[in-house]
ZAFIFI-895433 format. One line per 8 residues: number of its first residue (from 1); for each residue x, y, z of C-alpha. Coordinates in nm, 4 decimals, padded with zeros to 6 digits, m for minus. Example, Ala and Ser with C-alpha at 12.3 -4.5 7.8 and 13.67 -1.06 7.14 Angstrom:
// residues 2
1	01.2300 m00.4500 00.7800 | 01.3670 m00.1060 00.7140
This chain:
// residues 348
1	00.7903 m00.9287 m04.2402 | 00.7899 m00.9646 m03.8643 | 00.4704 m01.0627 m03.6888 | 00.2659 m00.7751 m03.5486 | 00.1312 m00.7769 m03.1957 | m00.0762 m00.5489 m02.9865 | m00.1096 m00.5294 m02.6072 | m00.4075 m00.4211 m02.4113
9	m00.3370 m00.2864 m02.0642 | m00.6036 m00.2268 m01.8012 | m00.5670 00.0200 m01.5121 | m00.7270 00.1828 m01.2080 | m00.8711 00.5094 m01.3335 | m00.7272 00.7297 m01.0591 | m00.5172 01.0252 m01.1373 | m00.4167 01.0406 m01.5004
17	m00.5379 00.7030 m01.6210 | m00.7911 00.6726 m01.9150 | m00.8761 00.3053 m01.8600 | m00.7576 00.0554 m02.1280 | m00.4348 00.1393 m02.3193 | m00.3693 m00.0048 m02.6612 | 00.0020 m00.0581 m02.7357 | 00.1981 m00.1676 m03.0364
25	00.4347 m00.4415 m02.9277 | 00.7594 m00.5742 m03.0493 | 00.7662 m00.9217 m02.8904 | 01.1291 m00.9962 m02.9876 | 01.2555 m00.7233 m02.7606 | 00.9429 m00.6783 m02.5274 | 00.9266 m00.3142 m02.6441 | 00.5941 m00.1390 m02.6182
33	00.4629 00.1997 m02.7555 | 00.1287 00.3402 m02.6606 | m00.0886 00.3859 m02.9655 | m00.4303 00.4742 m02.8165 | m00.6561 00.4463 m02.5120 | m01.0137 00.3773 m02.4262 | m01.1874 00.5625 m02.1529 | m01.3750 00.3249 m01.9050
41	m01.4027 00.3245 m01.5351 | m01.1470 00.1106 m01.3520 | m01.0784 m00.1739 m01.6003 | m00.8404 m00.3556 m01.3605 | m00.8750 m00.7005 m01.5338 | m00.8832 m00.7802 m01.8975 | m00.9431 m01.1149 m02.0740 | m00.9342 m01.1993 m02.4441
49	m01.1795 m01.4563 m02.5871 | m01.0048 m01.7791 m02.7015 | m01.0418 m01.6838 m03.0610 | m00.9147 m01.3457 m02.9848 | m01.1974 m01.1674 m03.1631 | m01.3228 m00.9963 m02.8411 | m01.1833 m00.8390 m02.5231 | m01.3690 m00.8429 m02.1972
57	m01.3045 m00.6058 m01.9065 | m01.4385 m00.5463 m01.5617 | m01.5564 m00.1869 m01.4852 | m01.7524 00.0034 m01.2338 | m02.0837 m00.0938 m01.4061 | m01.9924 m00.4649 m01.4028 | m01.8368 m00.6002 m01.7233 | m01.7876 m00.4708 m02.0770
65	m01.7271 m00.6351 m02.4138 | m01.5219 m00.4975 m02.7028 | m01.4803 m00.5996 m03.0595 | m01.1194 m00.6132 m03.1679 | m01.0756 m00.4314 m03.4961 | m00.8364 m00.5653 m03.7653 | m00.5645 m00.3154 m03.6633 | m00.6009 m00.4064 m03.2989
73	m00.8200 m00.1107 m03.1914 | m01.1171 m00.1514 m02.9800 | m01.4932 m00.0941 m03.0269 | m01.7184 m00.1025 m02.7273 | m02.0084 m00.3372 m02.7877 | m02.1936 m00.3348 m02.4499 | m02.1789 m00.3285 m02.0763 | m02.3685 m00.5530 m01.8261
81	m02.4342 m00.5700 m01.4561 | m02.3048 m00.8505 m01.2448 | m02.5729 m00.7782 m00.9764 | m02.2902 m00.6843 m00.7322 | m01.9717 m00.4903 m00.6910 | m01.7116 m00.4456 m00.9585 | m01.5482 m00.7942 m01.0139 | m01.1636 m00.8422 m00.9982
89	m01.1211 m01.1396 m01.2329 | m01.2773 m01.2678 m01.5619 | m01.2583 m01.6026 m01.7568 | m01.4284 m01.7050 m02.0896 | m01.5054 m02.0575 m02.2088 | m01.3535 m02.1788 m02.5325 | m01.6851 m02.1565 m02.7265 | m01.7254 m01.7899 m02.6177
97	m02.0728 m01.8714 m02.4662 | m02.0021 m01.7850 m02.1035 | m01.8146 m01.5290 m01.9016 | m01.7168 m01.5929 m01.5353 | m01.6499 m01.3089 m01.2837 | m01.5053 m01.3258 m00.9407 | m01.5855 m01.0662 m00.6767 | m01.3318 m00.9634 m00.4212
105	m01.5280 m00.6987 m00.2565 | m01.8620 m00.8877 m00.2197 | m01.7379 m01.2463 m00.2291 | m01.9407 m01.3325 m00.5480 | m01.9084 m01.5745 m00.8280 | m02.1113 m01.4838 m01.1354 | m02.1886 m01.6632 m01.4583 | m02.2984 m01.4540 m01.7586
113	m02.4163 m01.5733 m02.0968 | m02.2517 m01.4305 m02.4097 | m02.4268 m01.3756 m02.7392 | m02.2896 m01.5127 m03.0719 | m02.1653 m01.1690 m03.1588 | m01.9583 m01.1432 m02.8315 | m02.1863 m00.9109 m02.6532 | m02.2833 m00.9906 m02.2882
121	m02.6447 m01.1135 m02.2542 | m02.6716 m01.1299 m01.8775 | m02.6413 m01.3346 m01.5638 | m02.7367 m01.7093 m01.5704 | m02.6363 m01.8008 m01.2228 | m02.4614 m01.6351 m00.9219 | m02.3634 m01.7074 m00.5656 | m02.2468 m01.4957 m00.2675
129	m01.9972 m01.7028 m00.0695 | m02.0794 m01.7289 00.2966 | m01.8813 m01.7956 00.6030 | m01.6303 m01.6429 00.8438 | m01.2772 m01.6132 00.7009 | m00.9543 m01.6523 00.9002 | m00.7753 m01.3276 00.8094 | m00.8274 m01.0302 01.0394
137	m00.6890 m00.7987 00.7781 | m00.9446 m00.9034 00.5323 | m01.2398 m00.8396 00.7678 | m01.3035 m01.2159 00.8236 | m01.5051 m01.2165 00.4956 | m01.5222 m01.4192 00.1799 | m01.3102 m01.2737 m00.1069 | m01.3384 m01.4372 m00.4389
145	m01.0174 m01.3574 m00.6164 | m01.0266 m01.5862 m00.9186 | m01.2824 m01.7867 m01.1205 | m01.1656 m02.0344 m01.3943 | m01.3076 m02.3238 m01.5901 | m01.1611 m02.6747 m01.5440 | m00.9669 m02.7850 m01.8607 | m01.2777 m02.9924 m01.9943
153	m01.5050 m02.7116 m01.8709 | m01.7275 m02.9446 m01.6749 | m01.6374 m02.7573 m01.3621 | m01.5746 m02.4003 m01.2361 | m01.3080 m02.3271 m00.9753 | m01.3774 m02.0251 m00.7496 | m01.0708 m01.9234 m00.5393 | m01.1844 m01.7673 m00.2080
161	m00.8980 m01.5893 m00.0287 | m01.0961 m01.4954 00.2798 | m01.2095 m01.8564 00.3360 | m00.8774 m02.0219 00.2351 | m01.0711 m02.2390 m00.0107 | m01.1187 m02.3251 m00.3677 | m01.4797 m02.4075 m00.4273 | m01.5482 m02.6491 m00.7127
169	m01.8842 m02.6107 m00.8901 | m02.0383 m02.8425 m01.1581 | m02.1382 m02.6425 m01.4613 | m02.4347 m02.6946 m01.6941 | m02.3357 m02.5549 m02.0325 | m02.7092 m02.5563 m02.1524 | m02.8578 m02.3557 m01.8710 | m02.5547 m02.1772 m01.7303
177	m02.6254 m02.2917 m01.3859 | m02.3771 m02.4101 m01.1213 | m02.3887 m02.6647 m00.8332 | m02.1292 m02.6962 m00.5525 | m01.9384 m03.0240 m00.6094 | m01.6425 m03.0221 m00.3772 | m01.4142 m02.7773 m00.1756 | m01.0375 m02.7734 m00.1776
185	m00.9206 m02.6463 00.1618 | m00.5936 m02.4621 00.1676 | m00.3611 m02.3980 00.4570 | m00.5187 m02.1647 00.7109 | m00.4521 m01.8043 00.6600 | m00.2578 m01.8726 00.3375 | m00.4916 m01.6614 00.1284 | m00.5248 m01.8388 m00.2063
193	m00.5092 m01.5916 m00.4884 | m00.4874 m01.7076 m00.8497 | m00.5105 m02.0594 m01.0122 | m00.4101 m02.1814 m01.3525 | m00.3972 m02.5313 m01.5202 | m00.1214 m02.6829 m01.7353 | m00.1907 m02.7093 m02.1084 | m00.2587 m03.0879 m02.0741
201	m00.4911 m03.0360 m01.7883 | m00.3205 m03.2739 m01.5553 | m00.1837 m03.0206 m01.3044 | m00.2787 m02.6848 m01.1453 | m00.0874 m02.4121 m00.9755 | m00.2260 m02.1891 m00.7044 | m00.0663 m01.8771 m00.5598 | m00.1291 m01.7924 m00.1813
209	m00.1092 m01.4226 m00.1356 | m00.0518 m01.4141 00.2392 | 00.1808 m01.7198 00.2797 | 00.3789 m01.5903 m00.0245 | 00.4015 m01.9393 m00.1838 | 00.2813 m02.1383 m00.4773 | 00.1296 m02.4847 m00.4622 | 00.1204 m02.7551 m00.7268
217	m00.1638 m03.0029 m00.7485 | m00.2316 m03.3105 m00.9539 | m00.5746 m03.2886 m01.1062 | m00.8185 m03.5632 m01.1758 | m01.0535 m03.4533 m01.4496 | m01.3173 m03.7172 m01.3768 | m01.3792 m03.6359 m01.0141 | m01.2371 m03.2766 m01.0139
225	m01.0213 m03.3863 m00.7209 | m00.6931 m03.2088 m00.6416 | m00.3930 m03.3818 m00.4764 | m00.1230 m03.1581 m00.3387 | 00.2260 m03.2270 m00.4728 | 00.4517 m02.9463 m00.3741 | 00.4466 m02.6026 m00.2012 | 00.7451 m02.3636 m00.2653
233	00.8204 m02.0093 m00.1497 | 00.7942 m01.7148 m00.3830 | 01.0233 m01.5046 m00.1788 | 01.4092 m01.4855 m00.1467 | 01.5642 m01.5982 00.1726 | 01.5726 m01.3611 00.4717 | 01.2983 m01.1293 00.3299 | 01.0446 m01.0620 00.6069
241	00.8702 m00.7436 00.4937 | 00.5241 m00.7131 00.3459 | 00.4526 m00.9041 00.0255 | 00.1716 m01.0480 m00.1717 | 00.2128 m01.3447 m00.4143 | m00.0299 m01.2556 m00.6980 | m00.0398 m01.3703 m01.0542 | 00.1201 m01.6776 m01.2204
249	00.1885 m01.7592 m01.5794 | 00.3182 m02.0658 m01.7525 | 00.5168 m02.0961 m02.0694 | 00.3148 m02.2766 m02.3435 | 00.5260 m02.5868 m02.2951 | 00.4558 m02.5920 m01.9168 | 00.8358 m02.5921 m01.8501 | 00.8589 m02.2721 m01.6657
257	00.6354 m02.0901 m01.4175 | 00.6435 m01.7164 m01.3412 | 00.4939 m01.5606 m01.0242 | 00.4825 m01.1936 m00.9382 | 00.5634 m01.0669 m00.5856 | 00.4035 m00.7358 m00.4932 | 00.5914 m00.5902 m00.1981 | 00.9226 m00.7556 m00.2574
265	00.8605 m00.6176 m00.6119 | 01.0104 m00.9283 m00.7825 | 00.9404 m01.2226 m01.0238 | 00.9915 m01.5704 m00.9105 | 01.0758 m01.8176 m01.2005 | 01.0519 m02.1936 m01.1633 | 01.1708 m02.4758 m01.3807 | 00.9309 m02.7797 m01.3936
273	01.0965 m03.1207 m01.3913 | 00.9381 m03.3250 m01.6635 | 00.9840 m03.6578 m01.4830 | 00.8629 m03.5848 m01.1286 | 00.6847 m03.2586 m01.2060 | 00.8528 m03.0807 m00.9077 | 00.9232 m02.7009 m00.9223 | 01.2802 m02.5776 m00.8921
281	01.3495 m02.2136 m00.8220 | 01.5650 m02.0620 m01.0964 | 01.5667 m01.7079 m00.9599 | 01.3697 m01.4511 m00.7659 | 01.4754 m01.1207 m00.8913 | 01.3565 m00.7522 m00.8899 | 01.1421 m00.6179 m01.1700 | 01.2345 m00.2581 m01.1237
289	00.8924 m00.1535 m01.0601 | 00.6658 m00.1174 m00.7507 | 00.3769 m00.3604 m00.6956 | 00.3830 m00.5896 m01.0051 | 00.0241 m00.6959 m01.0599 | 00.0500 m00.8988 m01.3814 | 00.3025 m01.0069 m01.6450 | 00.2998 m01.1377 m01.9906
297	00.5380 m01.3877 m02.1429 | 00.6446 m01.3019 m02.5026 | 00.6042 m01.5536 m02.7842 | 00.9247 m01.7585 m02.7871 | 00.9345 m01.7529 m02.4002 | 01.2651 m01.5622 m02.3921 | 01.1178 m01.2213 m02.2822 | 00.8498 m01.1064 m02.0439
305	00.6991 m00.7798 m01.9339 | 00.6004 m00.6796 m01.5888 | 00.2928 m00.4563 m01.5170 | 00.3710 m00.2475 m01.2106 | 00.0657 m00.0901 m01.0431 | 00.2149 00.1523 m00.7882 | 00.5276 00.2120 m00.9923 | 00.3101 00.3425 m01.2822
313	00.5320 00.1513 m01.5234 | 00.5879 m00.1548 m01.7520 | 00.9371 m00.3102 m01.7364 | 01.0743 m00.5783 m01.9817 | 01.3266 m00.8441 m01.9383 | 01.5157 m01.1163 m02.1191 | 01.5334 m01.4527 m01.9317 | 01.8447 m01.6686 m01.9193
321	01.7047 m02.0085 m01.8088 | 02.0351 m02.1814 m01.8234 | 02.2010 m01.9455 m01.5819 | 01.9050 m01.8425 m01.3855 | 01.8811 m01.4714 m01.4238 | 01.6819 m01.1928 m01.5874 | 01.8255 m00.8861 m01.7669 | 01.6380 m00.5646 m01.8216
329	01.5555 m00.4830 m02.1844 | 01.5170 m00.1074 m02.2504 | 01.3880 00.1738 m02.0258 | 01.0605 00.1429 m01.8252 | 00.7508 00.2624 m02.0008 | 00.5399 00.5073 m01.8096 | 00.1936 00.3728 m01.7583 | m00.0681 00.5038 m01.4971
337	m00.1883 00.2434 m01.2400 | m00.1537 m00.0605 m01.4762 | m00.3004 m00.3846 m01.3361 | m00.3496 m00.6328 m01.6272 | m00.2123 m00.7132 m01.9689 | m00.3312 m00.9224 m02.2607 | m00.1210 m00.9730 m02.5800 | m00.2631 m01.0452 m02.9320
345	m00.1313 m01.1012 m03.2636 | m00.2928 m00.8951 m03.5366 | m00.3267 m00.9613 m03.9056 | m00.3890 m00.6432 m04.1064
């Protein structure tokens, strides 16, 4: 019997969107079928707990926690305030004790404690970023786009697009308090967006929304220090129209990196050289959907699905790594204003 998977897709609840969509997923062909939906206001970012028992979402009220039922359905457990505007990014620690939120609109990093049953207890610490940013189009303000734990969870990284910085905070697991440790300063007006670490914790990748590039860093876990190794464009040559480099995903073996381009409406795929760790562009090709906000790599790494916010669609592709191209798999799936996807195996 084939493994069963379910996908959770978050969306902006404008127009016809209900909120979170629950889809049955055939991961071999990246085929999805809508099963159900859960009404909640603007769940534009979703995050599974590491044990995949719970799903967390942002919403207009702050954040929400869901219990995942045996068949993959959702049961709302509670909602909690973040003492600020609706966040745009969520992270959960491995022990499921803390939830991080990043606030684009108010430039806020928030730490919330989680209860043993997965519900959200409340805020343990918070900080509104201060300072004048470098980007006129962003109102010269702090905009926290991403908040993640370091691989050993001793630190928290807060990516501030408005200030062109990644702020590194020491994290106390007992109290849930944070303390500024260091600042990674990025290129002026580059607009750092999302950061991820490799599975071994030795390297990190960071997209830059405005410069349309991705930077790779070596990471020193003891000092939480980043050393820049390489920066590479996410765009095809001679493209000079509007674009935002947004999310990035790694295959589990860290061999391939995927980055979405919203504007160029493409995916950039890079091969990582195991010896020198340099990125090599395999392809930058259209995803047949407008404004890809997120993507999910299917188990086996041969397929991926793009979540296209302004195209109101999800599009699936097979990847040929040897020849450097992608091939569409099936027709696009209609989906209103999708922005985030999480994939989970289910055991009924």
